[in-house]
Residue frames as a rotation matrix with the C-alpha (Angstrom) as fourth column:
MET 1
-0.820 -0.428 0.380 18.41
0.502 -0.856 0.120 42.50
0.274 0.289 0.917 -45.27
CYS 2
0.105 0.831 -0.546 16.26
0.884 -0.330 -0.331 45.20
-0.456 -0.448 -0.770 -43.75
VAL 3
0.027 -0.046 0.999 15.57
0.787 -0.615 -0.049 48.11
0.616 0.787 0.019 -46.09
ILE 4
0.831 0.356 0.428 14.67
0.043 -0.808 0.588 50.47
0.555 -0.470 -0.686 -43.23
CYS 5
0.804 -0.568 -0.175 17.61
0.306 0.144 0.941 49.35
-0.509 -0.810 0.289 -41.04
ASP 6
-0.098 -0.880 0.465 19.95
0.926 0.091 0.367 49.98
-0.365 0.466 0.806 -43.95
GLY 7
-0.655 -0.205 -0.728 18.73
0.185 -0.977 0.108 53.57
-0.733 -0.064 0.677 -44.31
GLY 8
-0.839 0.384 0.387 16.01
0.430 0.030 0.902 53.04
0.335 0.923 -0.190 -46.91
THR 9
-0.725 0.666 0.175 12.58
-0.689 -0.705 -0.168 54.63
0.012 -0.243 0.970 -46.99
TYR 10
-0.303 0.719 0.625 9.18
-0.150 0.612 -0.777 53.03
-0.941 -0.329 -0.078 -46.45
ASP 11
0.580 0.466 -0.668 8.49
-0.710 -0.112 -0.695 53.58
-0.399 0.878 0.266 -50.16
GLU 12
-0.222 -0.751 -0.622 11.59
-0.897 0.407 -0.171 51.51
0.382 0.520 -0.764 -50.98
LEU 13
-0.827 -0.021 0.561 10.52
-0.363 0.783 -0.505 48.84
-0.429 -0.621 -0.656 -48.48
HIS 14
0.157 0.973 0.167 7.00
-0.323 0.210 -0.923 48.69
-0.934 0.091 0.347 -49.95
PHE 15
0.407 -0.096 -0.908 8.46
-0.913 -0.019 -0.407 48.42
0.022 0.995 -0.096 -53.46
THR 16
-0.683 -0.714 -0.151 10.63
-0.688 0.699 -0.195 45.48
0.245 -0.030 -0.969 -52.33
GLN 17
-0.619 0.525 0.584 7.68
-0.204 0.611 -0.765 43.83
-0.758 -0.593 -0.271 -50.60
PHE 18
0.417 0.799 -0.433 5.46
-0.633 -0.087 -0.769 44.34
-0.652 0.595 0.470 -53.65
GLY 19
0.013 -0.520 -0.854 8.09
-0.942 0.279 -0.184 42.66
0.334 0.807 -0.487 -55.84
ASN 20
-0.902 -0.353 0.248 8.39
-0.426 0.821 -0.379 39.71
-0.069 -0.448 -0.892 -53.46
ILE 21
-0.245 0.901 0.358 4.61
-0.241 0.301 -0.923 39.29
-0.939 -0.312 0.144 -53.35
MET 22
0.510 0.425 -0.748 4.29
-0.800 -0.084 -0.594 39.44
-0.315 0.901 0.297 -57.14
ARG 23
-0.208 -0.720 -0.662 7.16
-0.850 0.468 -0.241 36.97
0.483 0.513 -0.709 -57.59
CYS 24
-0.911 -0.316 -0.264 6.51
-0.135 0.835 -0.534 34.54
0.389 -0.451 -0.804 -54.68
GLY 25
-0.037 0.976 -0.214 2.96
0.318 0.214 0.923 35.26
0.947 -0.034 -0.319 -53.53
PHE 26
0.915 0.270 -0.299 4.11
0.365 -0.244 0.899 36.59
0.170 -0.931 -0.322 -50.15
THR 27
-0.030 -0.932 0.362 6.92
-0.147 -0.354 -0.924 38.30
0.989 -0.081 -0.126 -48.29
VAL 28
0.387 0.084 -0.918 8.08
0.806 0.453 0.382 37.85
0.448 -0.888 0.108 -44.70
THR 29
0.382 -0.257 0.888 8.54
-0.426 -0.902 -0.078 40.60
0.820 -0.348 -0.454 -42.13
MET 30
0.117 -0.464 -0.878 11.11
0.729 0.640 -0.242 39.59
0.674 -0.612 0.413 -39.51
VAL 31
0.659 0.006 0.752 11.23
-0.460 -0.788 0.410 41.33
0.595 -0.616 -0.516 -36.14
GLU 32
0.100 -0.776 -0.623 14.56
0.229 0.627 -0.745 40.43
0.968 -0.068 0.240 -34.57
ASP 33
-0.628 -0.362 0.689 14.42
-0.515 -0.470 -0.716 42.33
0.583 -0.805 0.109 -31.30
PRO 34
-0.837 0.312 -0.449 13.04
0.500 0.771 -0.395 40.36
0.223 -0.555 -0.801 -28.34
PRO 35
-0.022 0.128 0.992 10.45
-0.093 0.987 -0.129 39.07
-0.995 -0.095 -0.010 -28.34
THR 36
-0.856 -0.402 -0.325 11.14
-0.352 -0.007 0.936 37.74
-0.379 0.916 -0.135 -31.84
TRP 37
0.118 0.851 0.512 8.43
0.229 0.478 -0.848 37.10
-0.966 0.217 -0.139 -34.35
ALA 38
-0.907 -0.305 -0.291 7.91
-0.217 -0.254 0.942 36.98
-0.362 0.918 0.164 -38.11
TYR 39
0.017 0.966 0.259 4.83
0.180 0.252 -0.951 37.13
-0.983 0.063 -0.170 -40.28
THR 40
-0.556 -0.128 0.822 3.78
0.804 0.169 0.570 36.97
-0.211 0.977 0.009 -43.89
ILE 41
-0.172 0.556 -0.813 2.34
-0.336 -0.809 -0.482 39.73
-0.926 0.191 0.326 -46.00
GLY 42
-0.557 -0.018 -0.830 0.49
-0.823 -0.118 0.555 38.78
-0.108 0.993 0.051 -49.16
LEU 43
-0.980 0.177 0.090 -1.14
0.184 0.980 0.071 35.40
-0.076 0.086 -0.993 -48.51
THR 44
-0.203 0.960 -0.194 -4.57
0.316 -0.123 -0.941 37.01
-0.927 -0.252 -0.278 -48.00
GLN 45
0.112 0.182 -0.977 -4.14
-0.679 -0.703 -0.209 38.81
-0.725 0.687 0.045 -51.32
THR 46
-0.359 -0.416 -0.835 -2.60
-0.930 0.237 0.282 36.06
0.080 0.878 -0.472 -53.48
SER 47
-0.882 -0.063 -0.466 -3.83
-0.077 0.997 0.011 32.80
0.464 0.046 -0.885 -51.94
ASN 48
0.083 0.948 0.307 -7.04
-0.587 -0.202 0.784 33.80
0.805 -0.245 0.540 -50.17
HIS 49
0.298 -0.123 -0.947 -5.50
0.624 0.776 0.095 32.30
0.723 -0.619 0.308 -47.03
PRO 50
0.995 0.019 -0.093 -4.82
0.086 -0.600 0.795 33.81
-0.041 -0.800 -0.599 -43.60
GLU 51
0.324 -0.933 0.155 -1.36
-0.632 -0.335 -0.699 35.27
0.704 0.128 -0.698 -43.11
LEU 52
0.618 -0.228 -0.752 1.05
0.526 0.832 0.180 33.23
0.585 -0.507 0.634 -40.96
VAL 53
0.441 -0.536 0.720 2.97
-0.726 -0.684 -0.065 34.31
0.528 -0.495 -0.691 -37.86
VAL 54
0.512 -0.408 -0.756 5.74
0.532 0.841 -0.094 32.41
0.674 -0.354 0.648 -36.07
THR 55
0.701 -0.280 0.655 7.32
-0.598 -0.732 0.327 33.44
0.388 -0.621 -0.681 -32.75
GLY 56
0.694 -0.376 0.613 10.41
-0.567 0.238 0.788 32.45
-0.443 -0.895 -0.049 -30.81
LEU 57
0.617 -0.505 0.603 12.69
0.586 0.807 0.076 30.96
-0.525 0.307 0.794 -33.45
PRO 58
-0.348 -0.800 -0.489 15.74
0.055 -0.538 0.841 32.13
-0.936 0.266 0.231 -35.41
GLN 59
0.006 0.352 -0.936 15.26
-0.807 -0.550 -0.212 33.45
-0.590 0.757 0.281 -38.92
CYS 60
-0.743 -0.345 -0.573 16.39
-0.646 0.595 0.479 30.25
0.176 0.726 -0.665 -40.68
CYS 61
-0.886 0.456 0.088 13.82
0.377 0.816 -0.438 28.13
-0.272 -0.355 -0.895 -38.81
VAL 62
-0.152 0.858 -0.491 11.02
-0.070 -0.505 -0.860 30.65
-0.986 -0.097 0.137 -39.33
LEU 63
-0.172 0.042 -0.984 11.66
-0.929 -0.338 0.148 30.83
-0.326 0.940 0.097 -43.06
SER 64
-0.952 -0.186 -0.242 11.79
-0.254 0.922 0.293 27.04
0.168 0.340 -0.925 -43.33
ILE 65
-0.633 0.774 0.030 8.45
0.462 0.409 -0.787 26.66
-0.621 -0.484 -0.616 -41.54
ILE 66
0.021 0.680 -0.733 6.74
-0.347 -0.682 -0.643 29.43
-0.938 0.267 0.222 -43.50
ASN 67
-0.442 -0.242 -0.864 8.03
-0.891 0.006 0.454 28.15
-0.104 0.970 -0.218 -46.85
GLU 68
-0.996 0.086 -0.016 6.88
0.085 0.994 0.070 24.59
0.022 0.069 -0.997 -46.12
VAL 69
-0.352 0.926 -0.139 3.40
0.437 0.031 -0.899 25.73
-0.828 -0.377 -0.416 -45.08
VAL 70
-0.005 0.330 -0.944 3.10
-0.635 -0.730 -0.252 28.09
-0.773 0.598 0.213 -48.08
ASP 71
-0.829 -0.305 -0.469 4.07
-0.558 0.520 0.647 25.23
0.046 0.798 -0.601 -50.42
LEU 72
-0.804 0.589 0.085 1.15
0.535 0.777 -0.331 23.23
-0.261 -0.221 -0.940 -48.98
ILE 73
-0.044 0.783 -0.621 -1.17
0.067 -0.618 -0.784 26.21
-0.997 -0.076 -0.025 -49.42
ARG 74
-0.343 -0.160 -0.926 -0.06
-0.846 -0.376 0.378 26.52
-0.408 0.913 -0.006 -53.05
ASP 75
-0.971 -0.031 -0.237 -0.89
-0.131 0.899 0.417 22.82
0.200 0.436 -0.877 -53.45
GLY 76
-0.292 0.956 -0.010 -4.46
-0.162 -0.039 0.986 23.59
0.943 0.290 0.166 -52.35
GLU 77
-0.261 0.197 -0.945 -4.37
0.872 0.469 -0.143 22.91
0.415 -0.861 -0.294 -48.62
ARG 78
0.056 0.335 0.940 -6.12
-0.222 -0.914 0.339 25.33
0.973 -0.228 0.023 -46.29
PHE 79
-0.547 -0.319 -0.774 -5.41
0.663 0.399 -0.634 25.75
0.511 -0.859 -0.007 -42.60
ASN 80
0.235 0.572 0.786 -7.40
-0.314 -0.720 0.618 27.18
0.920 -0.392 0.011 -39.73
ALA 81
-0.288 -0.392 0.874 -7.22
-0.915 -0.157 -0.372 27.05
0.283 -0.906 -0.313 -35.94
SER 82
0.445 0.499 0.744 -9.00
-0.706 0.706 -0.051 23.68
-0.550 -0.503 0.667 -35.86
ALA 83
0.545 -0.335 -0.769 -6.65
-0.584 0.506 -0.634 21.99
0.602 0.795 0.080 -38.37
PRO 84
0.966 -0.234 -0.107 -4.85
0.249 0.740 0.625 18.95
-0.068 -0.630 0.774 -36.95
PRO 85
0.364 -0.912 -0.189 -1.12
-0.366 -0.327 0.871 19.19
-0.856 -0.248 -0.453 -36.17
LEU 86
0.968 -0.092 -0.232 1.10
-0.219 0.138 -0.966 18.93
0.121 0.986 0.113 -39.20
ASP 87
0.446 -0.872 0.202 4.45
0.366 0.384 0.848 17.18
-0.817 -0.304 0.491 -39.61
LEU 88
0.921 -0.257 -0.294 6.83
-0.390 -0.564 -0.728 19.27
0.021 0.785 -0.620 -41.70
ASP 89
0.448 -0.862 -0.239 10.42
0.421 0.439 -0.794 18.54
0.789 0.255 0.560 -42.67
TRP 90
-0.241 -0.530 0.813 11.32
-0.416 -0.700 -0.580 21.14
0.877 -0.479 -0.052 -40.03
GLY 91
-0.997 -0.002 -0.071 9.21
0.064 0.422 -0.904 19.50
0.032 -0.907 -0.421 -37.29
ARG 92
-0.328 0.936 -0.126 5.69
0.920 0.347 0.183 19.31
0.215 -0.056 -0.975 -35.91
VAL 93
-0.992 0.107 0.070 3.46
-0.117 -0.981 -0.157 22.41
0.052 -0.164 0.985 -35.97
ARG 94
-0.236 0.972 0.019 -0.15
0.964 0.236 -0.121 23.31
-0.122 -0.010 -0.993 -35.39
PHE 95
-0.618 0.115 0.778 -2.25
0.301 -0.879 0.369 26.39
0.726 0.463 0.508 -36.11
GLU 96
-0.316 0.506 -0.803 -3.89
0.910 -0.078 -0.407 28.66
-0.269 -0.859 -0.436 -33.56
ALA 97
0.566 0.614 0.551 -6.10
0.692 -0.717 0.087 31.71
0.448 0.332 -0.830 -33.68
VAL 98
-0.694 -0.720 0.006 -4.52
0.646 -0.626 -0.436 35.11
0.318 -0.299 0.900 -33.03
HIS 99
-0.017 0.690 -0.723 -6.38
0.833 -0.390 -0.392 37.53
-0.553 -0.609 -0.568 -30.77
PRO 100
0.487 0.294 0.823 -7.70
0.797 -0.536 -0.280 40.51
0.359 0.792 -0.495 -32.79
ALA 101
0.971 -0.117 -0.209 -6.12
0.013 -0.845 0.535 42.99
-0.240 -0.523 -0.818 -30.34
GLN 102
0.141 -0.969 0.205 -2.68
0.645 0.247 0.723 41.88
-0.751 0.031 0.659 -31.59
TRP 103
0.041 -0.047 0.998 -3.40
0.936 -0.346 -0.055 43.99
0.348 0.937 0.030 -34.69
ASP 104
0.774 0.384 0.503 -4.23
0.232 -0.912 0.338 47.08
0.589 -0.145 -0.795 -32.63
GLN 105
0.889 -0.457 0.003 -1.21
-0.123 -0.232 0.965 46.67
-0.440 -0.858 -0.263 -30.35
GLY 106
0.408 -0.776 -0.482 1.47
-0.841 -0.524 0.133 46.76
-0.356 0.351 -0.866 -33.05
ARG 107
0.141 -0.409 0.902 2.09
-0.042 0.908 0.418 43.10
-0.989 -0.096 0.111 -33.83
PHE 108
0.029 -0.033 0.999 1.42
0.896 0.444 -0.011 43.49
-0.444 0.895 0.042 -37.56
ASP 109
0.300 0.087 -0.950 2.26
0.058 -0.996 -0.073 47.15
-0.952 -0.033 -0.304 -38.16
GLN 110
-0.679 -0.618 -0.396 4.21
-0.340 -0.213 0.916 46.55
-0.651 0.757 -0.066 -41.37
TRP 111
-0.638 0.571 0.516 1.29
0.753 0.602 0.265 44.56
-0.159 0.558 -0.814 -42.85
ILE 112
0.394 0.826 -0.404 -0.98
0.730 -0.548 -0.409 47.53
-0.559 -0.134 -0.818 -42.13
ARG 113
0.014 -0.478 -0.878 1.58
-0.240 -0.854 0.462 50.03
-0.971 0.205 -0.127 -43.55
TYR 114
-0.875 -0.400 0.271 1.99
0.117 0.370 0.922 47.96
-0.469 0.838 -0.277 -46.72
TYR 115
-0.368 0.808 0.461 -1.71
0.930 0.313 0.194 47.69
0.013 0.500 -0.866 -47.52
ASP 116
0.442 0.449 -0.776 -2.33
0.483 -0.849 -0.216 51.29
-0.756 -0.279 -0.592 -46.47
ALA 117
-0.394 -0.677 -0.622 0.33
-0.261 -0.566 0.782 52.36
-0.881 0.471 0.047 -49.00
LEU 118
-0.904 0.109 0.413 -1.45
0.411 0.487 0.771 50.31
-0.117 0.867 -0.485 -51.68
GLY 119
-0.751 0.660 -0.015 -4.72
-0.659 -0.749 0.070 52.01
0.035 0.062 0.997 -50.82
SER 120
0.243 0.838 -0.489 -6.61
-0.579 0.530 0.619 48.76
0.778 0.133 0.614 -50.25
MET 121
-0.538 -0.383 0.751 -6.92
-0.843 0.235 -0.484 47.00
0.009 -0.893 -0.449 -46.93
PRO 122
-0.288 0.437 -0.852 -7.84
-0.160 0.855 0.493 43.29
0.944 0.278 -0.176 -47.02
ASP 123
0.810 0.570 0.135 -9.50
-0.282 0.177 0.943 41.67
0.513 -0.802 0.304 -44.03
ARG 124
-0.160 -0.835 0.526 -7.14
-0.952 -0.011 -0.306 41.20
0.261 -0.550 -0.793 -41.11
ASP 125
0.905 0.426 -0.004 -6.71
-0.419 0.891 0.172 37.45
0.077 -0.154 0.985 -40.95
VAL 126
-0.091 -0.989 -0.120 -3.73
-0.801 0.144 -0.581 35.61
0.591 0.044 -0.805 -39.46
LEU 127
0.923 0.244 -0.299 -2.93
-0.051 0.845 0.532 32.21
0.382 -0.475 0.792 -37.97
GLN 128
0.260 -0.869 0.422 -0.12
-0.946 -0.142 0.291 31.49
-0.193 -0.474 -0.859 -35.58
VAL 129
0.512 -0.263 -0.818 2.05
-0.190 0.894 -0.407 28.56
0.838 0.363 0.408 -36.56
VAL 130
0.553 -0.251 0.795 2.89
-0.823 -0.014 0.568 27.04
-0.132 -0.968 -0.214 -33.17
TRP 131
0.117 -0.635 -0.764 5.89
-0.545 0.602 -0.584 24.71
0.830 0.484 -0.275 -33.15
ALA 132
0.985 0.149 -0.093 6.61
-0.029 0.659 0.752 21.68
0.173 -0.738 0.653 -31.01
ASP 133
0.346 -0.906 0.245 9.91
-0.861 -0.202 0.467 21.21
-0.373 -0.373 -0.850 -29.17
PRO 134
-0.425 -0.607 -0.672 12.28
-0.842 0.538 0.047 18.38
0.333 0.586 -0.739 -30.20
ASP 135
-0.957 0.115 0.265 10.31
-0.043 0.851 -0.524 15.99
-0.286 -0.513 -0.810 -27.99
GLY 136
-0.681 0.714 0.164 7.07
0.436 0.215 0.874 16.82
0.588 0.667 -0.457 -29.83
ARG 137
-0.166 0.618 -0.769 5.55
0.944 -0.127 -0.306 18.87
-0.287 -0.776 -0.562 -27.00
PHE 138
0.005 0.288 0.958 3.63
0.513 -0.823 0.245 22.07
0.859 0.490 -0.151 -27.67
PRO 139
-0.669 -0.391 0.632 3.72
-0.219 -0.709 -0.670 25.00
0.710 -0.587 0.389 -25.21
ASP 140
-0.001 0.748 0.663 0.49
-0.958 -0.191 0.215 23.95
0.287 -0.635 0.717 -23.48
ASP 141
0.467 0.145 -0.872 1.51
-0.155 0.985 0.080 20.27
0.871 0.098 0.482 -23.15
GLY 142
0.916 -0.254 0.310 3.68
-0.315 0.022 0.949 20.82
-0.248 -0.967 -0.060 -20.08
ASN 143
0.320 -0.901 0.292 7.45
0.257 0.379 0.889 20.41
-0.912 -0.210 0.353 -19.93
PHE 144
0.900 -0.011 0.436 7.77
0.422 -0.228 -0.877 22.33
0.109 0.974 -0.200 -23.22
HIS 145
0.083 -0.941 -0.329 11.39
0.667 -0.193 0.720 23.24
-0.741 -0.279 0.611 -23.95
GLY 146
-0.461 -0.258 0.849 11.65
0.823 -0.481 0.301 26.58
0.331 0.838 0.434 -25.70
GLU 147
-0.546 0.313 -0.777 10.44
0.252 -0.823 -0.509 30.16
-0.799 -0.474 0.370 -25.63
GLN 148
-0.780 0.389 0.490 7.41
0.522 -0.025 0.852 30.79
0.344 0.921 -0.183 -27.77
ALA 149
-0.812 0.546 -0.206 5.00
-0.312 -0.705 -0.636 33.66
-0.493 -0.452 0.743 -27.26
LEU 150
-0.549 0.738 0.394 1.42
0.832 0.529 0.168 32.59
-0.084 0.420 -0.904 -27.90
LEU 151
-0.996 0.084 0.035 -0.75
-0.072 -0.959 0.273 35.26
0.056 0.270 0.961 -29.50
ASP 152
-0.444 0.884 -0.149 -4.20
0.597 0.416 0.686 33.98
0.668 0.216 -0.712 -28.54
ALA 153
0.257 0.489 -0.834 -4.67
0.927 -0.369 0.069 36.67
-0.274 -0.790 -0.548 -25.86
ALA 154
0.848 0.066 0.526 -4.69
0.247 -0.927 -0.283 40.46
0.469 0.369 -0.803 -26.04
PRO 155
-0.228 -0.964 -0.135 -1.28
0.720 -0.074 -0.690 41.99
0.655 -0.254 0.711 -25.34
ARG 156
0.268 0.298 -0.916 -1.07
0.919 -0.364 0.150 44.22
-0.288 -0.882 -0.372 -22.27
HIS 157
0.250 -0.271 -0.930 0.68
-0.093 -0.962 0.255 47.00
-0.964 0.023 -0.266 -24.20
ASN 158
0.868 -0.046 -0.494 1.84
-0.495 -0.136 -0.858 47.94
-0.027 0.990 -0.141 -27.68
VAL 159
0.807 -0.549 0.220 4.44
0.492 0.829 0.266 45.33
-0.328 -0.106 0.939 -28.62
ASN 160
0.268 -0.722 0.638 6.60
0.712 -0.299 -0.636 48.05
0.650 0.625 0.434 -30.18
ALA 161
0.873 0.067 0.482 6.69
-0.235 -0.810 0.537 50.18
0.427 -0.582 -0.692 -27.01
GLY 162
0.704 -0.690 -0.168 9.89
0.530 0.352 0.771 50.54
-0.473 -0.632 0.614 -25.05
PRO 163
-0.155 -0.840 -0.520 13.29
0.040 -0.531 0.847 51.70
-0.987 0.110 0.115 -26.24
ASN 164
0.648 0.436 -0.624 13.08
-0.548 -0.303 -0.780 53.04
-0.529 0.847 0.043 -29.75
ARG 165
0.946 -0.182 0.267 14.49
0.305 0.779 -0.548 51.09
-0.108 0.600 0.793 -32.67
GLU 166
0.546 -0.789 0.281 17.51
-0.173 -0.435 -0.884 53.38
0.819 0.434 -0.374 -33.16
ALA 167
0.236 -0.448 0.862 18.49
-0.970 -0.160 0.182 52.98
0.056 -0.879 -0.473 -29.50
ARG 168
0.736 0.052 0.675 18.26
-0.201 0.969 0.145 49.18
-0.646 -0.242 0.724 -29.83
ARG 169
0.883 -0.442 0.157 20.44
0.294 0.262 -0.919 49.32
0.365 0.858 0.362 -32.97
ARG 170
0.354 -0.782 0.513 23.05
-0.661 -0.597 -0.454 51.42
0.661 -0.178 -0.729 -31.16
GLY 171
0.334 -0.180 0.925 23.12
-0.838 0.392 0.379 48.86
-0.431 -0.902 -0.020 -28.38
LYS 172
0.813 0.061 0.579 23.44
0.111 0.960 -0.257 46.02
-0.571 0.273 0.774 -30.84
TYR 173
0.681 -0.490 0.544 25.87
0.691 0.184 -0.699 47.50
0.243 0.852 0.464 -33.37
GLY 174
-0.415 -0.858 -0.302 27.75
0.907 -0.417 -0.061 50.24
-0.074 -0.299 0.951 -31.51
HIS 175
-0.303 0.263 -0.916 27.31
0.324 -0.875 -0.359 54.01
-0.896 -0.406 0.180 -31.26
GLY 176
0.277 0.585 -0.762 24.98
-0.423 -0.638 -0.644 54.98
-0.863 0.501 0.071 -34.06
THR 177
-0.709 -0.549 -0.442 26.57
-0.636 0.229 0.737 52.67
-0.304 0.804 -0.512 -36.59
ARG 178
0.508 0.861 -0.002 24.47
-0.737 0.434 -0.517 50.60
-0.445 0.264 0.856 -38.91
ARG 179
-0.165 -0.485 0.859 25.31
0.095 0.859 0.504 47.19
-0.982 0.165 -0.096 -40.12
ARG 180
0.209 0.150 -0.966 25.98
-0.900 -0.357 -0.250 47.24
-0.382 0.922 0.061 -43.88
ARG 181
0.460 -0.015 0.888 25.82
0.151 0.987 -0.062 44.23
-0.875 0.162 0.456 -46.15
């Protein structure tokens, strides 16, 4: 469910996110339009751990990966870009640094909006959870099967540039109609 997509306000979205963070220690922002990505909000605040970002997978896979990693964080594990690969129930993952310009080029806009609305801005800290294909190959191993944007370089433009969100919705759901749940 997307509060904004369903006609809600940013205040309503922030209230929902705040509730999720208080209840679970984090919330997940999903960006469904290509290129797809999802990231956590709240781990820096509640777990003193970098946020997590995953690219190139459907929502069910992203949520599975994030939940498994967060469970490990809750159990006291800490991850950084030099952590060894990790075998999850979902599959093999590793952690990589995210280029700081990703913040300035729109990758984590909702994270910034959320903390700006709270009036306190934690340090910008995020790790990319990079997933291996079914054969255990990561994107830089060669012969990787999948589409996964790596965020270790500065983007060439704002990732939210291009057709506006309402135009993408019209194309996806019909003339100006919104999907209702």
